[in-house]
N, C-alpha and C positions, 0 to 999 in steps of 0.2 A: 679878188685874191693877195693876202700880203705877202713879200716877199721876205725871204727871212736870212740871212747871213748865213751860210755853213757853217763859216769859220766861227762866228759870234755864238753859234747852236752849239757847239760840238763844244769849243771851253769858254763853259759858261762859268767858267772860275777865275775869267779874267776880267777886270773892273767890268761891271754891267753896263754899255755904252748904251744899251736897250734900256735900263731899265732909268723913266726919268725920276730921280728921285723928288723934282717937284711937283710929279701929279700924286704925290701921292696926299698932297697936303689935301687934292678934293676931297670933298666932302663924300662925296657918294662913293668915289673909288676908298679912299681909308675906309668908310664904313663896311663895303665888299670885303676888302684885305684885314681887317678886322674882324668880320664873322666869320668868312673864312679859314685862315689862320688860326684863329681859335679852336673851335671845331676841330681842323686839321690834328693838334695837338692834343688833345683831350681825345680823341682817337685812340690816340698809344699813351698817355697818361694812364690812361683810365684800367691798362693792364698792371699798372702799377700802383691802382686803388687810389689815382687822386683827379684834380684837372682844375683848370684856371677858370678864372672868371673875368679879371683886367686882363688882357697881355701886356701892356705896359707895365702895369703893377706887379704883377705875381712873377716875372723874371727877373726884376729887378735883386733879389738875392741871391741869382743864380741858383739856388736851391734845387728850382722846378725845372731848371734850364737842363743843370748836369743831367737831372731824373730822364728828361725829353730823349738826351743824346745816348744814354743808355740805355733806355729800351728801344729806339730804332734802328738803332747800331750794334746793340747785340753784346755790347764791351763796356765793361767797367774803369770808368772816368777818376781820377783822385779825388781822395778824402776830401770829404767840401769842408768848408769852415762853417761850424756851428754856431759863431757868433753873430750879434746883431750891428755890431760897429759896418763902416763905411768900408773900411778898409779889407772887413772879411767878404764883406758882398763886391767887392772889386776884385780880389783875390776868386771867387768862385766864381763869377764870369768870365774872368781871363783863361781860367784852366779848362772852362767850355769853347773859348774862342780858340784857345791852343788846340783845341780835339780837335773842332773843324778844321782849322790849316793842318795839322795830321793826316785828315783826309785827303789833303791836294786841294783845299778850297780857300781861291786867295779874298784876303776881306779886305776892301778896298771903305776907308773910311770910316769903319764900324770899331768903336774902341769899348770897353769895359764901362767904362766912368758914363756913359752917353746911356748905354742899357740900366745903372744905376740911376741915373737919375730921370729914368721913365720915360727917354725919347724914344716919341712914337713912330714917325718916319724909321729912324736906326732899329729900333726894335721890329719893325714891320721888316725892314730890308734884310735884317740875322735868320729873321726866318723864314721868310723866302728861299737867302741860299741853304739854310739847311732842305726844307722842300726839293729844291734843286739836286741836292746832294745826295738826300736819302729816296726821295720818293719819285724824282724825274730821271739822275743821270744812265739807272742800269735800265730803263726803256729802248729796246732797239729793235727795229724794223727792217731789216733786208740792209745791214750796215749801216743803217741811219744811227741816230740816241736822239737822247734829249725830247727837247722840243720839236724837234723835224720827226724822230719817229714818231710822238707820241700822234702828232698830226695825220703822219700817214697811217696809222692803227685807227685813227678815228673816223678817216676817208673810208679805209677798207669795213669798216665793221658797219656802217652805215650806206653805204653804195646800193643795195636793192633797195632802199626805202624812201618815196616820193618826198617832195618838199622837205628833201634834207639836201643840205650841200653844204658841209662841213669846207671853211678855206683859214679858216682862222682859228683863236682863243677870245674872243670877244662876241663882234654883233653874228657869228654863223648861232650862237647859240641861244641867242634871245628870245625865238619860239618856242624854246624849250622843247622840240622835235627830236633834236639830236640827242640830248639824256633819255626819251623812252627810245628811241630808235637803238641806244646802247643796251638796252634793258631788255627790249626785247629781241637782240638778235642772241643773247645769250639767254635769257630766261624769259620766251616768249608767254607762259603763263602766268607773270604779274602781270601782265600789260597789254590789252584789249587796243592794239596798234590803231584799226582800223578806223575806232572812234574817235580819235583824234581828229582836232580841226590845227590848222595853221593860225587863224583868225582869232586863236581863246589862248595866246600864249601862259594865263596867268595859270590856266586849268594846266595845260600841258608842265609847265613845270613844278607846279604843287604836287603832279601824280609820279613824276617822277625822282622826284625828292625826297617823297612819303616813302612809294615802296623800296627805293635806295636804304634809309633808314629801318622801315622795317623787316625788309626780306634778305638785305645783305650786307648788313650791319656799316655801312655808311652813314655816316651822323649826318644832318642838317647843315651845311656847310653856307648859304646862301639860302637869302627870300626872295621868293621870284617876284616882290613887289620891287628890290631892289635893282634886279637886272633888267626887268621892263621898263621903269621908270627911269632908266639910265641910255642916252645916245650910244654911249660904248663902255659896256660891261668891262670891270676890270680884268685883265689879261693875267697877272698872275694868280686872282679868285679863280677864275673858269680852268686856269690849266691845274693848280693843285686839288679844283673839283674832281675835273676828269682823270686826274690822276690814279684817284680814289677808287672808279670805276676801273681804268685798268688795274691798278693791283686784285680789286675783288675777283675780278674774272681771268686774273692773270692763269690760274689754275686749268682753265679748260683751253690755256693754248700752248698744247703741246708742240703743235708743229712749230709753231714760231719760236718758241726755245729752242729746237736742238740745234738751232745753227751755231749758239752763246755756249753749248755746252762744254767743248773742247776746252775754248776760251776759258770758259769761268776755271774748270778742272784746272789748268796753268797757272790761272791766278791762285789757285788756292794752293799751291803746291808751293807759288812763289810766293805768296805770303808766311806759308807756314813753316818755311826757308828762312825769313827775316825775323821773323818771332823767334824762332831757336838761337839765329845769332844774338838775338837782343836781350834772349836769358842767360847765354853765358857771359855775355858782357857783365847784365847787370849782377850776375850772381859773383862772378869775379871780384867786381868793385866790393859790393857788399862784404864778403867775407876778408878781403882785407881790411877794408876799415875795422872791422870788428877784433880781427888782428892786431892793428896798433892801439885799441881803444884799451882789451883787457889790462894789460900790464898796467895802463895810467890807474884804473880804478882796484887794484891787489897794493898799490902803496900803502903801505900803513905808519907812516913816521909818523909818529905825535909832536904836536906843537905845545911849547908850556903857555904860551898867552892867548886870551880868547879872543883876540883881535884877528890872530893866526887863525886860531880853527874855523874863527866868522869866517875869512876869505875863502878857504879851500871850499866851506860848504857854499857860498856863491859860486864857485867854479862849476861846483859840483850841480849848481841848479841851471848856470848855464849850460850846462852839455844837458842836462833833461830838456830845457825853455827852448832850444837853438836849435844844438848839433844831433839830437836823436830822433824827434820828428820823424824830418825829412829821409831818414832813414828806415822808419817805421812804415814809412810811405812805399820807398821803395820795398821793403820786404812783401809788405801787402800786396803791391804792384807785380811784383815777379811772381808770386802765390797763383795771384789772379791772372797772371799770362800763361803759367803751365797749364793752369788749368783750363783756357779758354783755349789751348796749344791743344791738351789733348784730347779733350773735347771736340774740335775741328777734326783732329787725323781719325779720330774713332768714327764719326759722323761723315766722314770724305773716303773712308773703308783706308786710310794710311796705316802702318807701324805705327806703337805708341815711340814717346821721343823721349833717349835716355841720355840724360847730361853726361857732362865728362865729370871721370872719375873725382868726387872731393865737393863738385856741386851741386847734388839733389838738392832736392828739396828739405828732405829730412836732415841732411847735411847741413842747409842752413841754420833750419830749425832746432839743432842742436849746438850749434854756434853759437846763434840767437838766446838759447837757455844757459848757455856758458856767462855772456856778454851781462843778462839780466841778474845771472845767482851772483859775479863781481859786483855790480852794481850794487844788489843787495845789499851784501855783505859793507862796503862802502858806506852805503849811504847809515848806514847800522852803526858801525864805525865812529863815523863825524857824529852822531848826535850823542850816542852815548858821551864820548868827549867830551863835549858840548854841556852837557849832561851832568857829568859828572864836575866841574869848573863853575858852571853854575849854583848847583845844587851847594853847595859850603857856603855861598853868598846869603841865600837866603833861606838855609833851614834854621842856623841861628836865630835870624830876625821872626822865622816862622813860631817857632817855640817861645820867645816870647809873648808872641800875640796871643796863641791859644792855651800859654798858662795864665795869662791877665782874667782869658774872657771865663774860662773855667771856675777860679779863686771868684768873680764877682758871682758866678750861678750858687758856689755853696754859701755864700754868706747866707746867715739865718738859718740853713734848712734843718740844722741839727736841733735848734730850737724849736721850730716849729715840729719836729717827729716826737718830740718828749710829750706834746699836751694830752688831758686824758679828756678831752670836750666832749665826747662818745657816751660815758659815762651818764648823760643827762639827755641825750637825745633821744627821739622818738623813731620810729620805724623811714619816715619820709627821711629824715634830717640822718638816719644812719645810712639810706643810699645814698644822700647827697653826698656824705664823708667819703663813702668807700668809690664813689665815681672821680670825688677828686684826688682823693689816694691814690687811685688807679692811674690818673691823668699823673699825678708825680712818678707814680715807678715807670709808665711811660719815658717819661723826661729823663729821668734818671737814666731809664736803656739806651735813648737816643744820645745820652750823655758821654756811654761809656765809649761809644767811638770815637769822642774829642781823647776821653785820656788816655786810648790805648794809639791813639796817634801820637799825644805826647809824648808817651813812652817810646815808641817808634823813634821817632825825632830824635830823642836824647843819645837811643841806641845806635844811631847811625852819625850823630855826629861823633860818637865816641870812637866810630870804626872808620871814621874818616880824621882822627885827630885832631878836634877842633880844640884851640889852645884854651877854652875856656869851660872844659868837661865838666872839675869838679861842682862850679857853681850851678849847673846845668844839671847835675846829678841830682844834690841834696833838695832842689824845688821838685824835681820828678818824685823823690821820696815820698816828700811833705806831701804833695797831692794825690799820692797812689795811700797811703795812711789815710788821707782823710775820708778819700772814696769808700773803704772796707767798712769803716767806721755807719758811715750815711746809709750805708744796703743792711746792716744788720739794725739800727733802727727801721729802717724801713718795711723792715719783715715782723718787729714786733707791733708795729703799730696795727699791720695788716690782721694779723693774729689777732688782737682784740675789739676792733671793729667786726670781726665776721662770729666771734662769740657773742657779741651782743646783738647782734642783726639775724643771729639763727632761729633763735622762740616766734621772734615778730613773721619773719620768712617765712616760717613752716604753715601760720595763718593766712600768710597771703598767697601762697602755693594750694592751701585747698581750696581759698576762692578765686582763683587765676583758675582749678580743675575745675570745678563746679561750672564757671561759666564757656570752659571750653565746651564742655559736655552739654549743657542746658542750652544753647545756641543751636548748635545741628539739631538736637534733637523737637524742641519748640518748632525748628521750620518742617520739621518731618511730620508732625503732628497738624501745623496748618497745612501742609500739601497734601495732607491724607485726607484732610474737612473737606477740602475743594475739589479733589478725585472723588469723594464716596458723595458729594453734593451735585457734582455733574452731570451736566444732562447730554443723552449720548441719539446720534441716527446712526442705524445701522439699515442694510439695502440686501445682507444672505445672510445665511444661517450660521458659516465659518466667523463672521463678523463678529457676531454675538456670544460665539464659543469661544474666540477669542478674549471679550472683555471679560466673560466667565472665569476664564483661566486665570485671567491677571487677576482679578477680585479673589479669586480663591489663593493667589499665591501670597497678597498682601494679608489674608487673614493670617499666613502661617507666618506672619512676620510680628504677629500681635505678642506671642509669649517674649520674645526674643525684646519688641520694646520696652514689656512693661519690667525686666527685668533691670533695661538701663533707667527708668525710671526710678525702681525703687535705689538706682545707686547713686543718681545725682542727689537722691533726696538725703543718702545717708553717709555722700558728702558734705552737705551742709548741717547734718547735725555733729559731724564730727566738729565742725569749727565751732559750734557750739560747747562740747563736751569743755575743750582746750581752754575756750574763753573762761568757763567757771573753774574749772581745776587752778589756772595759776593768776586769777583777777588780774585778766588783761583788760584794761582801757581801750575798749574800742567805739573808737568815733563814728558814726555813720553807718553805711550798709556797703555790700558787696558795692567797690566801685570799676569793675570787670563787665556787668551785666545787671539789667533791669528787670530781670526775670527772678522771679518767685517761686517758691513752692508753692504755693497755693494757684499759682495761674499756671502751672504746668498738672496737678493733679486736677482743675475741670476742662482743661483741655483733653485731656484723658478721657475722663469722663464722656464729653462731647463725642470722640472717634469710636469709643464704645456700643455709644447709641444711634451711631449713622451704619452702621456695616449691617443688622439685620434689615434696615430700609433699604438699604442697596441690595442685597441677596434677592428681596423681591421684587425689584421693576425689573434685576437680568433676567430671573422667570417666566417674567411675564412677555417682555420682549423676545425669549428667546420660543416661547409655544406661539407667539405671533409671526415670526419665521419661518418654523415648521408649516405653520398654515400656508405660507406664499413660495415653500416650496413645491408644497404639493401641486400647486396652479403651475407653475412653471412648469414641473413635468407633464401635468392635464396636456397643457399647450403643446409642450412640444413634441410629441407621440402624435397628437394628430399632424401637428406643421411637418412633420417629417415625412410623414406619406401623404399629404395633400398636397406639397411641393413639388415632389417629383415625379404626383400623377398627371399634372398638370402639364408639369413639360415633357411626359412623355405620350400626352394626346398631340401635344402642340407638334411634335417628332412625325406620330402617325399622319397627321391631316397632312406635314409636308410631303411626304411619301405617297399618299393616295392621288394628290395635285399633281407631282410629275409623273408617276408610274403608269406606262398605258395598260391595263388590264382590266380585259372585256368592252365593252361600250361606254356611251358618254353616259346613258343611262344606267349601267352598273355602277359607274362612279357617283354618280350623283346618289343612287339608293345608298351605296355603301357610305357616303357622307351624311345623309341624311339621318342614318341610323346611330353616326356618331353624335347628334348632332341631339339626339334624343337620349343616347348614353349619359352625355356631359349636363343637358339641365335636369338629370333625371339625381346627378351629383351635390344639384345645390343645398339639401339639407346638411351635407357635412361641412358644407363652407361655414352655413347660419350657424353650425352649431361651434364653430372654432372661431365667429363671432360673438357671440356666446362667453366663451371662455376668453378672450382677449378681453372684454369688459371686466372681467372679473378683478384679471391683471391689472388693469389700469385704475380701476379703485383702490385696489391695493397698495398704489402710487409703486407698484415692480418696474424696472428700468432697463433690467438687463435678464438674459436668459441661457444659461451655457449650454441647455439641454437639446436646442434647435438654432440652425443659421439663418432660421425662414422667420420673416416678420410679420404682423399682419398688412402691412404695408406692400408687404411682395405679395402677400397670397391673392391679395384683391388683383394688384395691376396683372398679376399673371390670368388671374381668373376671368378679368374683362379683355386681353389682350384673345384665351382661347374662343371665347364666345366670338369674339369678330372676326377671329383669322375662320370659325366652321362658317360663318356666314357668311363672308368673303367667296371664301372657294369655292363654296355650294353655289353664288352668284356668275361665277368666274365658271362653272360649269354648265350653268344656263344660259350663258352668254354666247360657248361654242357650241350648241345644239341648238339652240337659234341662228348661227350663221350657217353651220351645217345643214340645215335643213331647207336657211332662205338660200341658199349657194349652190344645193345640190352634190355635195362634196361627199366622197364616201369612206367611210369609216376608217379602210385603208389608205386614205390620203392624210385623213387626218391627224392617222398613227404617225404618218411618215414624217408630216410639217413638225408634229411634238419631237421623233426624235433628232430631227435638224436643230431644231430649237434650242434641246437641251444639248446638245454638245458643244456649241458654242457659250450657254450660258455656265461659263465657268466655276465660277467664284463668287462668294455671297455680298458681296460689296459694288456688284453692278459694272465694274470697270476690269480690262484687259489689261493685265502686267506684259514686260518684254516676249518673257517665253511662252505668254499664250498667243501671241501673233503668227505662231507657227500654225495657229488653225487655218491660215491663206491659201497652208501649201495641202487642204485635205482633199482638193479638185485631184489632186496627183495619185490621191490614192489611201492615206492615210485612214486608219483605222477607226474607228468611231464605235465601236458595239460597247463598249465595256466602261464608256466613265461613270467613273463613280463621286464625281464631284458634288457637292451640293449647286442647287440653282434658285435664280432668284424670281424666274419668270419674264425677266427682260435681259433684250442685249443692249450695249452700247453701239457706235455708230460702224464701229472696226468689226466688232461680231458680225452684226449683221449684212457686211458687205461679205466679207468671208462667207456668210452661211447661201447667201445669193449665187456669190460664184459656185460654190459645191455644186449649187443646181443647173449649172447650166448658163445664170445670167453673163453677158457682156458687160463689165461692170467699169466705162469710161467716166469720168469724172462728171461731166453733164448727164448721164442717164444716172449715175448712184445720186446725184443731187436733186433729178426730178423723183425719184422713187424713195429716197430721204424726205419731202418735202408732205408726201402723200402719207408714210408710216408714221412723223413724226413732227406734225403741222405748230407746234409750238415749240419744237425746237430745243428739245431739254438735253438732246444727245442721247436718247437712251429709246428702244424697241422694244416693247408689252409684247407678250405671246396675241394677245388680242389682235392689236395693228398689223402683227405677221401672219395670225392667219385671214383677216379683212384682205389684206396685199394678196396672198398665196390665192385665196377664193376668187378674188378678181384678175386673177392673171388664169388663171387653169380650169376655172364657169364658166358656161354661158349666160352671162349676166344682161339686165337690159340696160339700156343707154335711154336720152337722152332725145335722140333721133327715132328709136324703134317707138317710144311712146306716144310722141309727133305724129307716126304714121299711122299708129292703132286709134288715137282721135280722130286722124283724118276720115279712116275708111267709117269711123261712128258719126261723121259730118257729112257724109257724101261725099268727099275729095272736096270740100269749101275750107276755106283760110280761117273760119271763124265755128263753133259750134253753138247750136240753142239749147236754155232750160229744160224744151219739151226733149230733145234729143238724147240728153244725158238722163234724164228720167226714165226714160223710155229704154236705152239700153244698157244702163249699170243699175244695183242695187237702188236700196232709196239712201240705205247709210253717206255709202260712198258718190252717189250722186249729188246727195247734199252739201257735203265736206270741197266735191269741185265748184257748185255752185257759190258758195260762201268765199272761195279762194280763187276763184277765177277773175281776172281785172276785165272790163269791158273792151271788145274790137273795137278798134280806130282805123282802120284799112279801107280803101275806096271802098269797097262791095261790102260794109257795114250794114245792118240791118239793125231794126229797133229791137234790143235785148241779147245782140251776138254777145260772146264770150271770147277771150284770146285763150286758146288753149298751147300756144306757140308757148309763150312766156311763160304760163303753167308748167310746163313740161321739165322745162331747162329750170324752174325754179327747184323743181323734185328734186335736182340733181346739184344743186348748189353753185350752178351757172347761173344763176339771177335771184333778185329777191323776190320772195312773197308779196 
């Protein structure tokens, strides 16, 4: 057993002398720690919706490290830096290390730079320190803590289990039985501990790890192969894994945690008081800083030079960049601490914390609002002053630039607007000129902003008393006058272009209207022709009625379609009238479509010809479907009678076979009468077969008038014939058995009643509730059991039946009886086998010894018998039967022709071979 220094165990935050840092360089240990620590971290990080893949890479920027500490501690850390530079990463890692240190952990030789640089050894050491602090420190068993307490907990929980001896956190866990024992102790339904073997550590470890991951929400932190393949598994990896089991089962350790409750209550109270003191101090310091800062932000003394104003702006930026951010973090942390404190007080049933007067969160928020208001006003004042000084320098130059650009753009525009090129243009050229003119108008409108800007700049320069305002005003006035003239010329040219275009555009609109209406009408006619010539396949009268209805609806649309055709042709005629009236030179055909009036009229005539053909095809199909419907109804009416009749006869035969009304001869007579009535029903089956053949020839595949198919009727009829024949045969065999064994009718009835009682269900099996039949020997009433019978009993039913009749059912005796009644070991007992057994037990039956004694009398007390003796004493047919089957006698007293009647007798009863 390893010996642990108690001082070292309890004061785990001292430099870890038991952590040999060089051992981390061992590949096997490093691999185990990597996997375990990564899984442990992810088990907490997934609560925040994230995870890590590479433990030394993913913690380098400090963001996920801070998030991990917030999740496992339940506290908020300082706001992290979101920058990508090294200094930001070091800052974040330092915040995390400071938080760890604030929890009383003394970090030795672990610096932020090493974590940022991805130092594996230092990163694993830091994670181990976090695991010790947040996962192991609080483990306490009988005033022990941390490592020793966790070990003692494991020893106590696994003490009752064989082959488990937990003495340390390395080799004691290699065989996997320790992990399995912990799970079985708390959740025995998850692991069958009795099937585990100490010499199969891989199976044991994989079983424990898989069960823990699936049912206990403990992630798989190690591979079984890593533990088995290592002479001494890594202690920290095992401790981390075992601590997860401890925490998973800690909810069930009420008795063990009772001793810690008072200490925890006091610790919570002390922690809350410290949080109150911290809040008061932080609030006081923050309010004092706000009080000193507001007067500086409210100073509005202007400066006369740009340099002086820029210096004020730089001072304000330093305030924003350097002085304010820490205070923002302090305010945020103050609110977080306040909310955390109130939550802790509420959860621990303590009264809410009421800060000193003037130091409430609302007071701080109010003071902060005043600060930001003053800050906003100061910034606006600074920017306005700088803009005012800068604007005077830039406005004049801006005016000159914009004026020069505008003057260059207007050059030649007046001459262009006065041209009359539209008078000899064609329609396409007119449209091109209009498009060009529209583009010019858009360009003109776009320059409107520039003109307005020029005027606005001039106005602002006047308001700011610019020294050269007269020349600016004169140039601005010239630009505005020229702009008004361009607007008038633009409007005049547009009106002339539109007048010229109007006539040609009217014709173009008619062409377009013709194309828009001709195209869909042409598509409609082509679709109609396709539908009218389309073949159809229907199987019901409803389907053909649906097609007929759709066709009638189509025919109802033909008048409206004809109106649309005439309207389209009217448009084409209007174009022709305009061309003739105004002598318009129209080159070519309609540019929007290739559909001519001749094509429309031709297709319309074709549609009108196809309509009566469709009418005739639908009428013929409707008549065929009416004939098919009559066939369906005819078949359905007969099938709905024959199907239930077969089912009724099957049930009646079943009742006759199990009810004990009259003698067996009466039952046999009744069954033969049933058989005769069933055979007489055959013509109706044949008639139904004929109707079914007509349905098949008509290609009818379904029939809503009945649920019975011909195949079902055939199968039911064959089963009915088979059942009545088999039932008659069973009754005949019972009569043979009764007559051969000398059993009375009352005994047969008693055997049948006992058998029927234990034959409880149709499946031939006995359920748990039915096992109560074994109590029948204690007086259970079986007189009115209405359940269905199968004609067979399973092994347990048969045993209960024998017990109820007084048999002593030891295992050996019952096995002997089962070998008689169930020689094929099928696990069921038929009624015939039951009758044979009971008749053998109750009747005076012949045995092989009795037959041998009878033969010995016939042979004159000899050990053999001769052919003459057999023919003299027995009827001829039976004598010849014995002569043909008896073996020659070979004893010392044998004579020629002697026969062995002893072997023949034993063979008759199955005790030897004939």
